[in-house]
C-alpha positions as CSV (number, residue, x, y, z in Angstrom):
1,M,214.2,195.9,255.3
2,N,213.1,199.5,254.5
3,R,209.5,200.6,254.0
4,T,209.5,200.1,250.3
5,G,212.2,197.4,250.0
6,T,212.0,193.7,249.8
7,D,212.8,191.2,252.5
8,D,215.9,189.1,252.6
9,H,214.3,186.5,250.4
10,G,213.2,188.9,247.7
11,G,209.6,188.6,248.8
12,L,206.8,191.2,248.7
13,A,207.7,194.7,249.8
14,N,207.1,195.9,253.3
15,L,204.6,198.7,252.6
16,D,203.2,199.1,256.1
17,G,202.2,202.8,256.4
18,A,203.7,203.8,253.0
19,E,201.7,206.1,250.7
20,V,201.4,204.1,247.4
21,V,200.0,205.8,244.3
22,V,198.5,203.4,241.8
23,T,197.6,204.9,238.5
24,G,194.8,203.3,236.5
25,A,193.5,201.7,239.6
26,S,189.9,201.5,238.3
27,G,191.1,199.1,235.5
28,F,191.5,195.3,235.5
29,C,195.2,195.2,236.5
30,G,195.3,198.4,238.4
31,S,192.5,197.4,240.7
32,A,194.3,194.1,241.6
33,V,197.5,196.1,242.4
34,A,195.6,198.6,244.5
35,R,193.9,195.8,246.6
36,A,197.3,194.0,247.0
37,A,199.0,197.2,248.1
38,E,196.3,197.8,250.7
39,A,196.6,194.2,251.9
40,A,200.3,194.8,252.3
41,G,199.6,197.7,254.7
42,A,199.9,200.6,252.4
43,R,197.9,203.8,252.3
44,V,196.6,203.6,248.7
45,C,195.9,206.6,246.5
46,C,194.1,205.7,243.3
47,L,195.1,208.2,240.6
48,G,192.9,208.3,237.5
49,R,189.7,209.3,235.9
50,R,187.6,207.0,238.1
51,P,188.0,205.8,241.7
52,G,189.7,202.5,242.4
53,P,188.4,199.7,244.6
54,V,190.2,200.9,247.8
55,G,191.9,204.0,249.2
56,R,191.3,207.6,248.2
57,H,190.8,208.9,244.7
58,V,192.8,211.7,243.1
59,P,191.5,212.6,239.6
60,W,194.0,212.5,236.8
61,D,193.5,212.4,233.0
62,A,196.7,210.8,231.8
63,G,196.1,212.2,228.3
64,R,196.1,215.8,229.4
65,D,197.2,216.6,233.0
66,V,200.2,216.6,235.3
67,P,199.4,214.2,238.2
68,D,199.4,215.3,241.8
69,L,201.9,213.0,243.6
70,A,202.1,215.0,246.8
71,G,202.9,212.7,249.8
72,A,203.7,209.6,247.6
73,D,206.4,207.2,248.8
74,L,206.0,205.0,245.7
75,V,204.3,205.2,242.3
76,I,203.0,202.1,240.4
77,H,202.0,203.2,237.0
78,L,199.3,201.1,235.2
79,A,197.2,203.7,233.5
80,A,197.3,203.1,229.7
81,A,195.4,203.3,226.5
82,V,194.8,199.6,225.7
83,G,193.2,197.5,223.0
84,D,193.5,196.9,219.3
85,P,192.0,200.0,217.7
86,V,191.2,201.0,214.1
87,P,194.7,201.5,212.6
88,G,195.6,205.0,211.5
89,P,196.9,208.4,212.6
90,A,194.0,209.0,214.9
91,A,194.7,205.9,216.9
92,E,198.4,206.6,217.1
93,R,197.7,210.1,218.4
94,A,195.2,209.0,221.0
95,Y,197.4,206.2,222.3
96,R,200.5,208.4,222.3
97,A,198.8,211.0,224.3
98,V,198.3,208.5,227.2
99,N,201.1,206.0,226.9
100,V,203.9,208.3,225.9
101,D,203.0,211.9,226.8
102,G,201.2,210.8,229.9
103,T,204.3,208.9,231.0
104,A,206.4,212.0,230.4
105,R,204.1,214.1,232.7
106,L,204.1,211.4,235.3
107,L,207.9,211.1,235.3
108,A,208.2,214.9,235.7
109,A,205.9,214.9,238.7
110,A,207.5,211.8,240.3
111,G,210.9,213.4,240.7
112,G,213.1,210.9,242.5
113,R,210.3,208.7,243.9
114,P,210.6,205.0,243.3
115,L,208.5,204.1,240.2
116,V,207.3,200.7,238.9
117,W,206.1,201.2,235.3
118,V,203.9,198.3,233.9
119,S,204.6,197.7,230.3
120,S,203.7,194.7,228.1
121,A,205.4,191.9,226.2
122,S,203.7,193.5,223.2
123,V,206.7,195.8,223.0
124,Y,208.9,192.9,221.6
125,R,209.6,192.5,217.9
126,P,207.4,189.8,216.5
127,G,209.1,186.7,215.4
128,G,212.6,185.4,216.1
129,A,213.4,183.6,219.4
130,T,210.7,181.4,221.0
131,L,212.2,182.0,224.4
132,V,212.2,185.8,224.8
133,T,214.6,187.5,227.2
134,E,214.5,191.2,228.1
135,D,217.3,191.8,225.5
136,H,215.0,190.8,222.6
137,P,214.6,193.7,220.2
138,V,211.9,196.2,221.0
139,D,210.7,197.4,217.6
140,G,208.4,196.4,214.7
141,Q,205.3,196.3,216.9
142,L,202.0,195.4,215.1
143,S,199.7,197.8,216.9
144,A,199.4,201.4,218.2
145,Y,199.3,199.9,221.7
146,G,202.6,198.1,221.3
147,R,204.4,201.0,219.6
148,T,203.3,203.6,222.2
149,K,204.0,201.3,225.1
150,A,207.5,200.8,223.8
151,A,208.0,204.5,223.5
152,G,206.7,205.1,227.0
153,E,208.8,202.5,228.6
154,R,211.9,204.0,227.0
155,L,211.2,207.2,228.9
156,A,210.6,205.2,232.1
157,L,213.8,203.2,231.7
158,A,215.8,206.4,231.1
159,A,214.4,207.8,234.3
160,G,215.6,204.8,236.3
161,A,212.2,203.0,236.8
162,V,211.6,199.3,237.2
163,V,209.7,198.2,234.1
164,L,207.6,195.1,234.1
165,R,206.6,193.3,230.9
166,P,203.7,190.8,231.5
167,R,202.1,188.9,228.6
168,A,198.3,188.2,228.2
169,V,197.1,189.1,231.7
170,Y,194.1,187.1,232.8
171,G,192.1,186.6,236.0
172,P,188.9,187.5,237.8
173,G,187.2,190.4,236.0
174,D,189.3,190.1,232.8
175,P,187.6,192.5,230.3
176,H,189.9,191.7,227.4
177,L,191.5,188.3,226.8
178,L,188.8,185.7,227.6
179,P,185.8,187.8,226.5
180,R,187.5,188.3,223.1
181,L,188.0,184.6,222.7
182,L,184.4,183.8,223.5
183,R,183.2,186.4,221.0
184,A,185.2,184.6,218.3
185,R,183.1,181.5,218.6
186,R,181.1,180.6,215.5
187,G,178.4,178.1,216.4
188,G,180.1,175.1,217.8
189,W,183.5,176.1,216.5
190,L,186.3,178.4,217.6
191,P,188.6,179.3,214.7
192,V,192.3,179.5,215.7
193,P,195.3,180.3,213.5
194,G,197.9,177.6,212.9
195,P,198.9,174.5,214.9
196,D,199.2,174.3,218.7
197,V,202.0,176.5,220.3
198,R,203.5,177.2,223.7
199,L,202.6,180.6,225.2
200,S,203.3,182.5,228.3
201,L,200.4,184.0,230.2
202,T,200.3,186.1,233.4
203,A,197.8,185.8,236.2
204,V,196.7,189.2,237.4
205,Q,197.6,188.1,240.9
206,N,201.1,187.3,239.8
207,L,201.4,190.7,238.2
208,A,200.2,192.4,241.4
209,D,202.7,190.5,243.5
210,A,205.5,191.5,241.1
211,C,204.5,195.2,241.2
212,L,204.8,195.2,245.0
213,A,208.0,193.1,245.1
214,A,209.6,195.2,242.3
215,T,209.8,198.3,244.6
216,G,213.1,196.8,245.8
217,W,214.5,195.6,242.5
218,P,217.3,197.3,240.6
219,A,216.1,199.6,237.8
220,G,215.6,197.9,234.4
221,A,213.2,195.7,232.5
222,Y,211.8,192.4,233.8
223,N,209.6,189.8,232.1
224,I,206.6,188.8,234.3
225,A,204.6,185.6,233.6
226,D,203.3,182.5,235.3
227,D,205.9,179.9,236.4
228,R,205.7,177.9,233.2
229,P,204.2,178.3,229.7
230,Y,201.0,176.6,228.5
231,W,199.8,174.8,225.4
232,R,197.5,177.3,223.6
233,D,194.9,174.7,222.6
234,A,194.6,173.4,226.2
235,V,194.0,176.9,227.5
236,L,191.3,177.5,224.8
237,R,189.6,174.2,225.5
238,G,189.7,174.9,229.2
239,V,188.1,178.3,228.7
240,L,185.4,176.9,226.5
241,A,184.6,174.1,228.9
242,A,184.4,176.5,231.8
243,T,181.7,178.6,230.1
244,G,179.4,175.6,229.9
245,A,179.2,175.9,226.1
246,P,182.2,174.0,224.8
247,A,183.2,174.4,221.2
248,R,185.6,172.5,218.9
249,L,188.8,174.2,217.8
250,L,189.0,174.8,214.0
251,H,192.6,175.2,213.0
252,L,193.0,177.5,210.1
253,P,196.2,178.1,208.0
254,V,198.0,181.2,209.4
255,G,198.1,182.8,206.0
256,L,194.3,182.5,205.7
257,A,193.8,184.0,209.1
258,A,196.2,186.9,208.3
259,G,194.3,187.5,205.1
260,A,191.1,187.7,207.0
261,A,192.7,190.1,209.4
262,G,193.8,192.3,206.6
263,A,190.2,192.4,205.1
264,A,188.7,193.1,208.6
265,T,191.2,196.0,209.1
266,A,190.3,197.5,205.7
267,L,186.6,197.3,206.5
268,S,187.2,198.9,209.9
269,R,188.7,202.0,208.2
270,L,185.4,202.4,206.3
271,T,183.1,201.8,209.3
272,C,185.4,203.5,211.9
273,R,184.7,200.5,214.2
274,A,187.4,198.3,215.8
275,P,188.3,195.4,213.5
276,V,186.9,192.0,214.6
277,L,190.4,190.5,213.7
278,T,193.8,192.1,213.3
279,R,197.3,191.0,212.4
280,Y,198.3,191.6,216.0
281,A,195.6,189.2,217.3
282,V,196.6,186.5,214.8
283,D,200.3,186.9,215.8
284,Q,199.4,186.7,219.5
285,L,197.6,183.3,219.0
286,A,199.7,181.8,216.2
287,R,203.3,182.5,217.3
288,A,204.9,180.6,220.1
289,M,206.2,183.0,222.7
290,V,207.6,182.1,226.1
291,L,209.0,184.8,228.3
292,D,212.2,184.0,230.1
293,I,211.5,185.2,233.7
294,S,214.9,184.3,235.1
295,R,215.8,187.9,235.7
296,A,212.8,188.4,237.9
297,R,213.3,185.1,239.6
298,A,216.8,186.2,240.5
299,Q,215.2,189.1,242.5
300,G,212.9,186.6,244.3
301,Y,209.8,186.6,242.0
302,R,207.9,183.4,242.7
303,P,204.6,183.3,240.7
304,A,202.1,181.3,242.7
305,H,199.0,181.4,240.5
306,R,198.3,179.4,237.3
307,F,195.6,179.4,234.7
308,G,194.1,176.2,236.0
309,D,193.4,177.9,239.3
310,H,191.4,180.5,237.4
311,L,189.3,177.9,235.6
312,G,189.1,175.6,238.6
313,V,190.5,172.7,236.6
314,P,194.1,171.6,236.0
315,L,195.6,172.2,232.6
316,P,198.5,170.3,230.9
317,V,201.6,172.3,230.7
318,P,204.6,171.9,228.3
319,P,207.8,170.3,229.7
320,S,209.6,172.5,232.1
321,R,212.9,172.3,230.3
322,E,213.4,175.5,228.2
323,P,215.5,176.0,225.1
324,R,218.5,178.3,225.4
325,P,217.8,182.0,224.9
326,A,218.8,183.3,221.4
327,H,221.8,185.7,221.5
């Protein structure tokens, strides 16, 4: 096993003494990866605008600068413009500056160094197959985030990087997924679009483990998620119960929710504030989407964490038998 390879069982990389650069290490996912890399014995360099939770800090503005990667044995790239902004040219430019142009600058600086580039399942075309493989079309994204992540990962793949595609990352310190759900409560109700569906989610600890293990994987794209999907409504009820202020789910027709998202988006263009509801958010909750993680499993990926661990209570999960991938 080499210093940045996997063991004979496809487990976590042996990073003892390696210089590992983690971009975006002050963020939710990046900080988890930086801690995991340090725990694996690496010397961690946190590259970004703010210091990470461990290691040394090298300032980098992904939207403007070429990063300093001197001494790096491995680069794990998580720095990104994230969120669901006010639609329009300004958002596209801002997101492109970080997610596409920032990637180009990073790749130029990386040279031949091993690179793990963290993407997102948001790159996949909405609709179509319920069980989504890495060969699912990557176009038609509903947000500036999805479009620019897709463009950025094309550069990374062309450069020979390992690209990871998690979906709906959650865990301790989550600033996005669960807080957004809780803000959507209206009194004793939580509106949700459409009937119950099966969804893949990704524990941030599983993503961190994958980032380290992927240093020894062949170049290409890999779906990353928990070991099995969840019923959406069970997740929502579990989150609400864990807050100590449970609410009942109010199932709305998908068309009605989409119409409300359209109105909220139109209003956001007038107020220049992020919309309270978007087509992307409706799609994420209303459409069944299960990531096929067999490609990562073949490399030894074994996700050990589940959503119930995060809440401290078990959650029912759908049957383990999966439908065949669409070809």
